[in-house]
N, CA, C, O and CB atoms as a CASP TS submission, in Angstrom:
PFRMAT TS
TARGET T0000
AUTHOR 0000-0000-0000
METHOD Language model
MODEL 1
PARENT N/A
ATOM      1  N   MET     1       0.838  -1.181   0.000  1.00  0.00           N
ATOM      2  CA  MET     1       0.000   0.000   0.000  1.00  0.00           C
ATOM      3  C   MET     1       0.880   1.240   0.000  1.00  0.00           C
ATOM      4  O   MET     1       1.835   1.347   0.769  1.00  0.00           O
ATOM      5  CB  MET     1      -0.952   0.000   1.212  1.00  0.00           C
ATOM      6  N   LYS     2       0.536   2.179  -0.883  1.00  0.00           N
ATOM      7  CA  LYS     2       1.267   3.433  -0.937  1.00  0.00           C
ATOM      8  C   LYS     2       0.749   4.387   0.138  1.00  0.00           C
ATOM      9  O   LYS     2      -0.451   4.457   0.402  1.00  0.00           O
ATOM     10  CB  LYS     2       1.146   4.072  -2.333  1.00  0.00           C
ATOM     11  N   LYS     3       1.673   5.113   0.746  1.00  0.00           N
ATOM     12  CA  LYS     3       1.286   6.114   1.733  1.00  0.00           C
ATOM     13  C   LYS     3       0.659   7.294   1.008  1.00  0.00           C
ATOM     14  O   LYS     3       1.125   7.697  -0.058  1.00  0.00           O
ATOM     15  CB  LYS     3       2.508   6.569   2.587  1.00  0.00           C
ATOM     16  N   ASN     4      -0.403   7.845   1.592  1.00  0.00           N
ATOM     17  CA  ASN     4      -1.018   9.021   0.996  1.00  0.00           C
ATOM     18  C   ASN     4      -1.341  10.101   2.034  1.00  0.00           C
ATOM     19  O   ASN     4      -2.113  11.021   1.765  1.00  0.00           O
ATOM     20  CB  ASN     4      -2.280   8.622   0.262  1.00  0.00           C
ATOM     21  N   ILE     5      -0.741   9.975   3.222  1.00  0.00           N
ATOM     22  CA  ILE     5      -0.937  10.961   4.281  1.00  0.00           C
ATOM     23  C   ILE     5       0.434  11.519   4.661  1.00  0.00           C
ATOM     24  O   ILE     5       1.347  10.768   5.003  1.00  0.00           O
ATOM     25  CB  ILE     5      -1.663  10.331   5.529  1.00  0.00           C
ATOM     26  N   GLY     6       0.564  12.827   4.598  1.00  0.00           N
ATOM     27  CA  GLY     6       1.807  13.492   4.956  1.00  0.00           C
ATOM     28  C   GLY     6       1.948  13.673   6.462  1.00  0.00           C
ATOM     29  O   GLY     6       1.072  13.281   7.232  1.00  0.00           O
ATOM     30  N   LYS     7       3.055  14.268   6.866  1.00  0.00           N
ATOM     31  CA  LYS     7       3.381  14.417   8.285  1.00  0.00           C
ATOM     32  C   LYS     7       2.336  15.254   9.034  1.00  0.00           C
ATOM     33  O   LYS     7       1.905  14.874  10.123  1.00  0.00           O
ATOM     34  CB  LYS     7       4.758  15.055   8.435  1.00  0.00           C
ATOM     35  N   THR     8       1.932  16.384   8.459  1.00  0.00           N
ATOM     36  CA  THR     8       0.949  17.243   9.131  1.00  0.00           C
ATOM     37  C   THR     8      -0.373  16.515   9.308  1.00  0.00           C
ATOM     38  O   THR     8      -0.979  16.577  10.378  1.00  0.00           O
ATOM     39  CB  THR     8       0.731  18.541   8.337  1.00  0.00           C
ATOM     40  N   ASP     9      -0.818  15.832   8.277  1.00  0.00           N
ATOM     41  CA  ASP     9      -2.051  15.038   8.358  1.00  0.00           C
ATOM     42  C   ASP     9      -1.949  13.967   9.437  1.00  0.00           C
ATOM     43  O   ASP     9      -2.896  13.745  10.192  1.00  0.00           O
ATOM     44  CB  ASP     9      -2.357  14.386   7.004  1.00  0.00           C
ATOM     45  N   ARG    10      -0.817  13.317   9.505  1.00  0.00           N
ATOM     46  CA  ARG    10      -0.624  12.260  10.506  1.00  0.00           C
ATOM     47  C   ARG    10      -0.721  12.820  11.917  1.00  0.00           C
ATOM     48  O   ARG    10      -1.350  12.217  12.788  1.00  0.00           O
ATOM     49  CB  ARG    10       0.735  11.572  10.309  1.00  0.00           C
ATOM     50  N   VAL    11      -0.102  13.967  12.142  1.00  0.00           N
ATOM     51  CA  VAL    11      -0.130  14.580  13.472  1.00  0.00           C
ATOM     52  C   VAL    11      -1.548  14.985  13.847  1.00  0.00           C
ATOM     53  O   VAL    11      -1.976  14.768  14.981  1.00  0.00           O
ATOM     54  CB  VAL    11       0.801  15.801  13.526  1.00  0.00           C
ATOM     55  N   VAL    12      -2.278  15.571  12.906  1.00  0.00           N
ATOM     56  CA  VAL    12      -3.661  15.981  13.173  1.00  0.00           C
ATOM     57  C   VAL    12      -4.519  14.760  13.509  1.00  0.00           C
ATOM     58  O   VAL    12      -5.308  14.798  14.454  1.00  0.00           O
ATOM     59  CB  VAL    12      -4.253  16.737  11.953  1.00  0.00           C
ATOM     60  N   ARG    13      -4.371  13.694  12.750  1.00  0.00           N
ATOM     61  CA  ARG    13      -5.150  12.472  13.015  1.00  0.00           C
ATOM     62  C   ARG    13      -4.765  11.842  14.349  1.00  0.00           C
ATOM     63  O   ARG    13      -5.621  11.322  15.065  1.00  0.00           O
ATOM     64  CB  ARG    13      -4.949  11.454  11.883  1.00  0.00           C
ATOM     65  N   LEU    14      -3.501  11.887  14.675  1.00  0.00           N
ATOM     66  CA  LEU    14      -3.039  11.359  15.957  1.00  0.00           C
ATOM     67  C   LEU    14      -3.643  12.148  17.111  1.00  0.00           C
ATOM     68  O   LEU    14      -4.109  11.562  18.089  1.00  0.00           O
ATOM     69  CB  LEU    14      -1.506  11.394  16.034  1.00  0.00           C
ATOM     70  N   VAL    15      -3.637  13.463  17.005  1.00  0.00           N
ATOM     71  CA  VAL    15      -4.207  14.310  18.062  1.00  0.00           C
ATOM     72  C   VAL    15      -5.710  14.071  18.186  1.00  0.00           C
ATOM     73  O   VAL    15      -6.216  13.898  19.295  1.00  0.00           O
ATOM     74  CB  VAL    15      -3.926  15.806  17.775  1.00  0.00           C
ATOM     75  N   PHE    16      -6.436  14.059  17.055  1.00  0.00           N
ATOM     76  CA  PHE    16      -7.877  13.792  17.100  1.00  0.00           C
ATOM     77  C   PHE    16      -8.164  12.414  17.696  1.00  0.00           C
ATOM     78  O   PHE    16      -9.113  12.250  18.463  1.00  0.00           O
ATOM     79  CB  PHE    16      -8.483  13.893  15.691  1.00  0.00           C
ATOM     80  N   GLY    17      -7.348  11.434  17.341  1.00  0.00           N
ATOM     81  CA  GLY    17      -7.541  10.098  17.885  1.00  0.00           C
ATOM     82  C   GLY    17      -7.355  10.054  19.391  1.00  0.00           C
ATOM     83  O   GLY    17      -8.149   9.442  20.105  1.00  0.00           O
ATOM     84  N   LEU    18      -6.313  10.698  19.868  1.00  0.00           N
ATOM     85  CA  LEU    18      -6.055  10.717  21.316  1.00  0.00           C
ATOM     86  C   LEU    18      -7.126  11.499  22.069  1.00  0.00           C
ATOM     87  O   LEU    18      -7.532  11.103  23.161  1.00  0.00           O
ATOM     88  CB  LEU    18      -4.678  11.320  21.604  1.00  0.00           C
ATOM     89  N   ILE    19      -7.582  12.602  21.494  1.00  0.00           N
ATOM     90  CA  ILE    19      -8.657  13.378  22.125  1.00  0.00           C
ATOM     91  C   ILE    19      -9.941  12.565  22.183  1.00  0.00           C
ATOM     92  O   ILE    19     -10.634  12.571  23.200  1.00  0.00           O
ATOM     93  CB  ILE    19      -8.899  14.695  21.361  1.00  0.00           C
ATOM     94  N   SER    20     -10.262  11.868  21.104  1.00  0.00           N
ATOM     95  CA  SER    20     -11.485  11.049  21.076  1.00  0.00           C
ATOM     96  C   SER    20     -11.420   9.916  22.093  1.00  0.00           C
ATOM     97  O   SER    20     -12.392   9.646  22.799  1.00  0.00           O
ATOM     98  CB  SER    20     -11.711  10.473  19.670  1.00  0.00           C
ATOM     99  N   LEU    21     -10.277   9.261  22.163  1.00  0.00           N
ATOM    100  CA  LEU    21     -10.138   8.173  23.139  1.00  0.00           C
ATOM    101  C   LEU    21     -10.206   8.696  24.568  1.00  0.00           C
ATOM    102  O   LEU    21     -10.793   8.055  25.439  1.00  0.00           O
ATOM    103  CB  LEU    21      -8.819   7.427  22.922  1.00  0.00           C
ATOM    104  N   SER    22      -9.611   9.849  24.807  1.00  0.00           N
ATOM    105  CA  SER    22      -9.670  10.450  26.142  1.00  0.00           C
ATOM    106  C   SER    22     -11.097  10.849  26.491  1.00  0.00           C
ATOM    107  O   SER    22     -11.546  10.636  27.617  1.00  0.00           O
ATOM    108  CB  SER    22      -8.744  11.674  26.224  1.00  0.00           C
ATOM    109  N   ALA    23     -11.806  11.424  25.534  1.00  0.00           N
ATOM    110  CA  ALA    23     -13.192  11.824  25.776  1.00  0.00           C
ATOM    111  C   ALA    23     -14.067  10.605  26.057  1.00  0.00           C
ATOM    112  O   ALA    23     -15.003  10.683  26.853  1.00  0.00           O
ATOM    113  CB  ALA    23     -13.744  12.606  24.573  1.00  0.00           C
ATOM    114  N   ALA    24     -13.772   9.493  25.415  1.00  0.00           N
ATOM    115  CA  ALA    24     -14.565   8.275  25.620  1.00  0.00           C
ATOM    116  C   ALA    24     -14.463   7.778  27.062  1.00  0.00           C
ATOM    117  O   ALA    24     -15.368   7.103  27.552  1.00  0.00           O
ATOM    118  CB  ALA    24     -14.108   7.174  24.655  1.00  0.00           C
ATOM    119  N   LEU    25     -13.383   8.104  27.729  1.00  0.00           N
ATOM    120  CA  LEU    25     -13.228   7.687  29.131  1.00  0.00           C
ATOM    121  C   LEU    25     -14.187   8.416  30.060  1.00  0.00           C
ATOM    122  O   LEU    25     -14.571   7.880  31.100  1.00  0.00           O
ATOM    123  CB  LEU    25     -11.799   7.923  29.593  1.00  0.00           C
ATOM    124  N   PHE    26     -14.576   9.634  29.694  1.00  0.00           N
ATOM    125  CA  PHE    26     -15.384  10.462  30.586  1.00  0.00           C
ATOM    126  C   PHE    26     -16.856  10.540  30.204  1.00  0.00           C
ATOM    127  O   PHE    26     -17.660  11.096  30.952  1.00  0.00           O
ATOM    128  CB  PHE    26     -14.822  11.835  30.626  1.00  0.00           C
ATOM    129  N   VAL    27     -17.217   9.992  29.054  1.00  0.00           N
ATOM    130  CA  VAL    27     -18.610  10.022  28.595  1.00  0.00           C
ATOM    131  C   VAL    27     -19.372   8.879  29.254  1.00  0.00           C
ATOM    132  O   VAL    27     -18.848   7.778  29.419  1.00  0.00           O
ATOM    133  CB  VAL    27     -18.695   9.918  27.036  1.00  0.00           C
ATOM    134  N   THR    28     -20.622   9.161  29.629  1.00  0.00           N
ATOM    135  CA  THR    28     -21.400   8.119  30.308  1.00  0.00           C
ATOM    136  C   THR    28     -22.305   7.329  29.367  1.00  0.00           C
ATOM    137  O   THR    28     -22.617   6.174  29.657  1.00  0.00           O
ATOM    138  CB  THR    28     -22.237   8.739  31.394  1.00  0.00           C
ATOM    139  N   GLY    29     -22.732   7.906  28.261  1.00  0.00           N
ATOM    140  CA  GLY    29     -23.630   7.208  27.335  1.00  0.00           C
ATOM    141  C   GLY    29     -22.890   6.139  26.543  1.00  0.00           C
ATOM    142  O   GLY    29     -21.815   6.398  26.002  1.00  0.00           O
ATOM    143  N   LEU    30     -23.455   4.949  26.471  1.00  0.00           N
ATOM    144  CA  LEU    30     -22.801   3.822  25.806  1.00  0.00           C
ATOM    145  C   LEU    30     -22.612   4.064  24.309  1.00  0.00           C
ATOM    146  O   LEU    30     -21.532   3.807  23.777  1.00  0.00           O
ATOM    147  CB  LEU    30     -23.609   2.554  26.021  1.00  0.00           C
ATOM    148  N   ILE    31     -23.640   4.553  23.629  1.00  0.00           N
ATOM    149  CA  ILE    31     -23.545   4.771  22.182  1.00  0.00           C
ATOM    150  C   ILE    31     -22.479   5.815  21.870  1.00  0.00           C
ATOM    151  O   ILE    31     -21.652   5.607  20.983  1.00  0.00           O
ATOM    152  CB  ILE    31     -24.909   5.212  21.605  1.00  0.00           C
ATOM    153  N   LEU    32     -22.489   6.927  22.586  1.00  0.00           N
ATOM    154  CA  LEU    32     -21.498   7.978  22.359  1.00  0.00           C
ATOM    155  C   LEU    32     -20.093   7.471  22.672  1.00  0.00           C
ATOM    156  O   LEU    32     -19.140   7.800  21.965  1.00  0.00           O
ATOM    157  CB  LEU    32     -21.820   9.215  23.213  1.00  0.00           C
ATOM    158  N   LYS    33     -19.966   6.679  23.719  1.00  0.00           N
ATOM    159  CA  LYS    33     -18.668   6.106  24.086  1.00  0.00           C
ATOM    160  C   LYS    33     -18.137   5.207  22.961  1.00  0.00           C
ATOM    161  O   LYS    33     -16.955   5.265  22.622  1.00  0.00           O
ATOM    162  CB  LYS    33     -18.787   5.301  25.406  1.00  0.00           C
ATOM    163  N   LEU    34     -19.008   4.384  22.392  1.00  0.00           N
ATOM    164  CA  LEU    34     -18.603   3.501  21.301  1.00  0.00           C
ATOM    165  C   LEU    34     -18.212   4.281  20.053  1.00  0.00           C
ATOM    166  O   LEU    34     -17.247   3.933  19.373  1.00  0.00           O
ATOM    167  CB  LEU    34     -19.724   2.531  20.971  1.00  0.00           C
ATOM    168  N   ILE    35     -18.959   5.333  19.757  1.00  0.00           N
ATOM    169  CA  ILE    35     -18.634   6.175  18.598  1.00  0.00           C
ATOM    170  C   ILE    35     -17.274   6.832  18.788  1.00  0.00           C
ATOM    171  O   ILE    35     -16.453   6.833  17.871  1.00  0.00           O
ATOM    172  CB  ILE    35     -19.720   7.251  18.379  1.00  0.00           C
ATOM    173  N   LEU    36     -17.032   7.388  19.964  1.00  0.00           N
ATOM    174  CA  LEU    36     -15.741   8.028  20.239  1.00  0.00           C
ATOM    175  C   LEU    36     -14.593   7.022  20.200  1.00  0.00           C
ATOM    176  O   LEU    36     -13.516   7.335  19.692  1.00  0.00           O
ATOM    177  CB  LEU    36     -15.774   8.722  21.600  1.00  0.00           C
ATOM    178  N   LEU    37     -14.809   5.829  20.727  1.00  0.00           N
ATOM    179  CA  LEU    37     -13.777   4.790  20.684  1.00  0.00           C
ATOM    180  C   LEU    37     -13.467   4.391  19.245  1.00  0.00           C
ATOM    181  O   LEU    37     -12.301   4.280  18.867  1.00  0.00           O
ATOM    182  CB  LEU    37     -14.219   3.559  21.490  1.00  0.00           C
ATOM    183  N   PHE    38     -14.504   4.176  18.446  1.00  0.00           N
ATOM    184  CA  PHE    38     -14.306   3.799  17.054  1.00  0.00           C
ATOM    185  C   PHE    38     -13.557   4.888  16.297  1.00  0.00           C
ATOM    186  O   PHE    38     -12.575   4.610  15.609  1.00  0.00           O
ATOM    187  CB  PHE    38     -15.648   3.517  16.383  1.00  0.00           C
ATOM    188  N   PHE    39     -14.025   6.135  16.426  1.00  0.00           N
ATOM    189  CA  PHE    39     -13.391   7.260  15.739  1.00  0.00           C
ATOM    190  C   PHE    39     -11.940   7.420  16.182  1.00  0.00           C
ATOM    191  O   PHE    39     -11.056   7.632  15.352  1.00  0.00           O
ATOM    192  CB  PHE    39     -14.170   8.556  16.001  1.00  0.00           C
ATOM    193  N   GLY    40     -11.695   7.320  17.481  1.00  0.00           N
ATOM    194  CA  GLY    40     -10.340   7.464  18.002  1.00  0.00           C
ATOM    195  C   GLY    40      -9.406   6.389  17.493  1.00  0.00           C
ATOM    196  O   GLY    40      -8.289   6.687  17.070  1.00  0.00           O
ATOM    197  N   LEU    41      -9.842   5.149  17.527  1.00  0.00           N
ATOM    198  CA  LEU    41      -9.009   4.044  17.053  1.00  0.00           C
ATOM    199  C   LEU    41      -8.782   4.128  15.550  1.00  0.00           C
ATOM    200  O   LEU    41      -7.690   3.824  15.069  1.00  0.00           O
ATOM    201  CB  LEU    41      -9.650   2.703  17.409  1.00  0.00           C
ATOM    202  N   PHE    42      -9.804   4.539  14.808  1.00  0.00           N
ATOM    203  CA  PHE    42      -9.684   4.687  13.360  1.00  0.00           C
ATOM    204  C   PHE    42      -8.661   5.765  13.007  1.00  0.00           C
ATOM    205  O   PHE    42      -7.827   5.570  12.122  1.00  0.00           O
ATOM    206  CB  PHE    42     -11.047   5.026  12.742  1.00  0.00           C
ATOM    207  N   CYS    43      -8.727   6.894  13.695  1.00  0.00           N
ATOM    208  CA  CYS    43      -7.766   7.979  13.453  1.00  0.00           C
ATOM    209  C   CYS    43      -6.345   7.548  13.798  1.00  0.00           C
ATOM    210  O   CYS    43      -5.406   7.856  13.063  1.00  0.00           O
ATOM    211  CB  CYS    43      -8.146   9.221  14.270  1.00  0.00           C
ATOM    212  N   LEU    44      -6.185   6.841  14.906  1.00  0.00           N
ATOM    213  CA  LEU    44      -4.850   6.357  15.284  1.00  0.00           C
ATOM    214  C   LEU    44      -4.313   5.364  14.261  1.00  0.00           C
ATOM    215  O   LEU    44      -3.131   5.407  13.921  1.00  0.00           O
ATOM    216  CB  LEU    44      -4.890   5.705  16.672  1.00  0.00           C
ATOM    217  N   LEU    45      -5.157   4.479  13.772  1.00  0.00           N
ATOM    218  CA  LEU    45      -4.734   3.510  12.768  1.00  0.00           C
ATOM    219  C   LEU    45      -4.277   4.211  11.499  1.00  0.00           C
ATOM    220  O   LEU    45      -3.233   3.872  10.940  1.00  0.00           O
ATOM    221  CB  LEU    45      -5.869   2.534  12.452  1.00  0.00           C
ATOM    222  N   GLU    46      -5.052   5.187  11.042  1.00  0.00           N
ATOM    223  CA  GLU    46      -4.667   5.935   9.848  1.00  0.00           C
ATOM    224  C   GLU    46      -3.345   6.662  10.056  1.00  0.00           C
ATOM    225  O   GLU    46      -2.508   6.699   9.155  1.00  0.00           O
ATOM    226  CB  GLU    46      -5.758   6.934   9.471  1.00  0.00           C
ATOM    227  N   ALA    47      -3.156   7.230  11.222  1.00  0.00           N
ATOM    228  CA  ALA    47      -1.905   7.941  11.504  1.00  0.00           C
ATOM    229  C   ALA    47      -0.714   6.983  11.523  1.00  0.00           C
ATOM    230  O   ALA    47       0.374   7.333  11.066  1.00  0.00           O
ATOM    231  CB  ALA    47      -2.005   8.681  12.846  1.00  0.00           C
ATOM    232  N   LEU    48      -0.915   5.795  12.043  1.00  0.00           N
ATOM    233  CA  LEU    48       0.187   4.829  12.142  1.00  0.00           C
ATOM    234  C   LEU    48       0.579   4.239  10.791  1.00  0.00           C
ATOM    235  O   LEU    48       1.761   4.010  10.537  1.00  0.00           O
ATOM    236  CB  LEU    48      -0.193   3.710  13.086  1.00  0.00           C
ATOM    237  N   VAL    49      -0.400   3.991   9.923  1.00  0.00           N
ATOM    238  CA  VAL    49      -0.091   3.364   8.637  1.00  0.00           C
ATOM    239  C   VAL    49       0.080   4.374   7.505  1.00  0.00           C
ATOM    240  O   VAL    49       0.436   3.996   6.389  1.00  0.00           O
ATOM    241  CB  VAL    49      -1.178   2.387   8.274  1.00  0.00           C
ATOM    242  N   SER    50      -0.170   5.653   7.780  1.00  0.00           N
ATOM    243  CA  SER    50      -0.033   6.735   6.790  1.00  0.00           C
ATOM    244  C   SER    50      -0.875   6.491   5.545  1.00  0.00           C
ATOM    245  O   SER    50      -0.446   6.783   4.429  1.00  0.00           O
ATOM    246  CB  SER    50       1.425   6.896   6.388  1.00  0.00           C
ATOM    247  N   ARG    51      -2.046   5.970   5.737  1.00  0.00           N
ATOM    248  CA  ARG    51      -2.915   5.622   4.602  1.00  0.00           C
ATOM    249  C   ARG    51      -4.351   5.979   4.946  1.00  0.00           C
ATOM    250  O   ARG    51      -4.841   5.644   6.025  1.00  0.00           O
ATOM    251  CB  ARG    51      -2.799   4.108   4.244  1.00  0.00           C
ATOM    252  N   CYS    52      -5.024   6.660   4.024  1.00  0.00           N
ATOM    253  CA  CYS    52      -6.428   7.019   4.194  1.00  0.00           C
ATOM    254  C   CYS    52      -7.206   6.476   2.996  1.00  0.00           C
ATOM    255  O   CYS    52      -6.888   6.789   1.850  1.00  0.00           O
ATOM    256  CB  CYS    52      -6.607   8.573   4.331  1.00  0.00           C
ATOM    257  N   ALA    53      -8.214   5.671   3.264  1.00  0.00           N
ATOM    258  CA  ALA    53      -9.008   5.072   2.196  1.00  0.00           C
ATOM    259  C   ALA    53      -9.781   6.133   1.416  1.00  0.00           C
ATOM    260  O   ALA    53      -9.891   6.044   0.193  1.00  0.00           O
ATOM    261  CB  ALA    53      -9.974   4.038   2.771  1.00  0.00           C
ATOM    262  N   LEU    54     -10.311   7.125   2.106  1.00  0.00           N
ATOM    263  CA  LEU    54     -11.050   8.185   1.422  1.00  0.00           C
ATOM    264  C   LEU    54     -10.131   8.982   0.501  1.00  0.00           C
ATOM    265  O   LEU    54     -10.521   9.327  -0.615  1.00  0.00           O
ATOM    266  CB  LEU    54     -11.714   9.120   2.443  1.00  0.00           C
ATOM    267  N   TYR    55      -8.916   9.275   0.955  1.00  0.00           N
ATOM    268  CA  TYR    55      -7.946   9.957   0.098  1.00  0.00           C
ATOM    269  C   TYR    55      -7.656   9.118  -1.147  1.00  0.00           C
ATOM    270  O   TYR    55      -7.549   9.658  -2.248  1.00  0.00           O
ATOM    271  CB  TYR    55      -6.639  10.240   0.873  1.00  0.00           C
ATOM    272  N   ALA    56      -7.529   7.813  -0.979  1.00  0.00           N
ATOM    273  CA  ALA    56      -7.254   6.931  -2.113  1.00  0.00           C
ATOM    274  C   ALA    56      -8.399   6.965  -3.127  1.00  0.00           C
ATOM    275  O   ALA    56      -8.160   6.995  -4.335  1.00  0.00           O
ATOM    276  CB  ALA    56      -7.023   5.493  -1.627  1.00  0.00           C
ATOM    277  N   ILE    57      -9.631   6.960  -2.642  1.00  0.00           N
ATOM    278  CA  ILE    57     -10.799   7.005  -3.529  1.00  0.00           C
ATOM    279  C   ILE    57     -10.853   8.329  -4.283  1.00  0.00           C
ATOM    280  O   ILE    57     -11.164   8.367  -5.473  1.00  0.00           O
ATOM    281  CB  ILE    57     -12.096   6.800  -2.726  1.00  0.00           C
ATOM    282  N   LEU    58     -10.548   9.413  -3.575  1.00  0.00           N
ATOM    283  CA  LEU    58     -10.611  10.741  -4.181  1.00  0.00           C
ATOM    284  C   LEU    58      -9.365  11.104  -4.980  1.00  0.00           C
ATOM    285  O   LEU    58      -9.351  12.112  -5.686  1.00  0.00           O
ATOM    286  CB  LEU    58     -10.830  11.768  -3.115  1.00  0.00           C
ATOM    287  N   GLY    59      -8.317  10.286  -4.873  1.00  0.00           N
ATOM    288  CA  GLY    59      -7.075  10.552  -5.589  1.00  0.00           C
ATOM    289  C   GLY    59      -6.238  11.630  -4.933  1.00  0.00           C
ATOM    290  O   GLY    59      -5.359  12.206  -5.574  1.00  0.00           O
ATOM    291  N   LYS    60      -6.493  11.910  -3.677  1.00  0.00           N
ATOM    292  CA  LYS    60      -5.750  12.946  -2.948  1.00  0.00           C
ATOM    293  C   LYS    60      -4.522  12.331  -2.309  1.00  0.00           C
ATOM    294  O   LYS    60      -4.541  11.175  -1.888  1.00  0.00           O
ATOM    295  CB  LYS    60      -6.639  13.623  -1.871  1.00  0.00           C
ATOM    296  N   ASN    61      -3.452  13.112  -2.238  1.00  0.00           N
ATOM    297  CA  ASN    61      -2.217  12.622  -1.638  1.00  0.00           C
ATOM    298  C   ASN    61      -1.498  13.799  -1.000  1.00  0.00           C
ATOM    299  O   ASN    61      -1.155  14.760  -1.687  1.00  0.00           O
ATOM    300  CB  ASN    61      -1.310  11.915  -2.694  1.00  0.00           C
ATOM    301  N   THR    62      -1.263  13.735   0.317  1.00  0.00           N
ATOM    302  CA  THR    62      -0.542  14.799   1.006  1.00  0.00           C
ATOM    303  C   THR    62       0.862  14.357   1.409  1.00  0.00           C
ATOM    304  O   THR    62       1.593  15.096   2.068  1.00  0.00           O
ATOM    305  CB  THR    62      -1.319  15.249   2.237  1.00  0.00           C
ATOM    306  N   CYS    63       1.222  13.157   1.009  1.00  0.00           N
ATOM    307  CA  CYS    63       2.549  12.635   1.308  1.00  0.00           C
ATOM    308  C   CYS    63       3.519  13.126   0.241  1.00  0.00           C
ATOM    309  O   CYS    63       3.269  12.929  -0.948  1.00  0.00           O
ATOM    310  CB  CYS    63       2.539  11.080   1.379  1.00  0.00           C
ATOM    311  N   PRO    64       4.638  13.770   0.641  1.00  0.00           N
ATOM    312  CA  PRO    64       5.571  14.291  -0.351  1.00  0.00           C
ATOM    313  C   PRO    64       6.335  13.207  -1.116  1.00  0.00           C
ATOM    314  O   PRO    64       6.827  13.463  -2.215  1.00  0.00           O
ATOM    315  CB  PRO    64       6.546  15.197   0.321  1.00  0.00           C
ATOM    316  N   ILE    65       6.439  12.010  -0.554  1.00  0.00           N
ATOM    317  CA  ILE    65       7.165  10.910  -1.209  1.00  0.00           C
ATOM    318  C   ILE    65       6.132   9.964  -1.815  1.00  0.00           C
ATOM    319  O   ILE    65       5.309   9.398  -1.095  1.00  0.00           O
ATOM    320  CB  ILE    65       8.108  10.146  -0.193  1.00  0.00           C
ATOM    321  N   GLU    66       6.171   9.793  -3.119  1.00  0.00           N
ATOM    322  CA  GLU    66       5.197   8.907  -3.770  1.00  0.00           C
ATOM    323  C   GLU    66       5.846   7.634  -4.201  1.00  0.00           C
ATOM    324  O   GLU    66       5.184   6.765  -4.768  1.00  0.00           O
ATOM    325  CB  GLU    66       4.553   9.584  -4.966  1.00  0.00           C
TER
END
């Protein structure tokens, strides 16, 4: 798989993922907690693998090395 997420994108996704996971710890509603956990884990996964499926579909690439 080719990387399509650059450094700035990775950092933003990492921060959003950590914020979502942290927020999930303090939320009391089960549905909201699950949504925050899913979103947080998804953002962290994208940041770790430097790959975004939506970017691939749209043909977008923010990674300077192709």
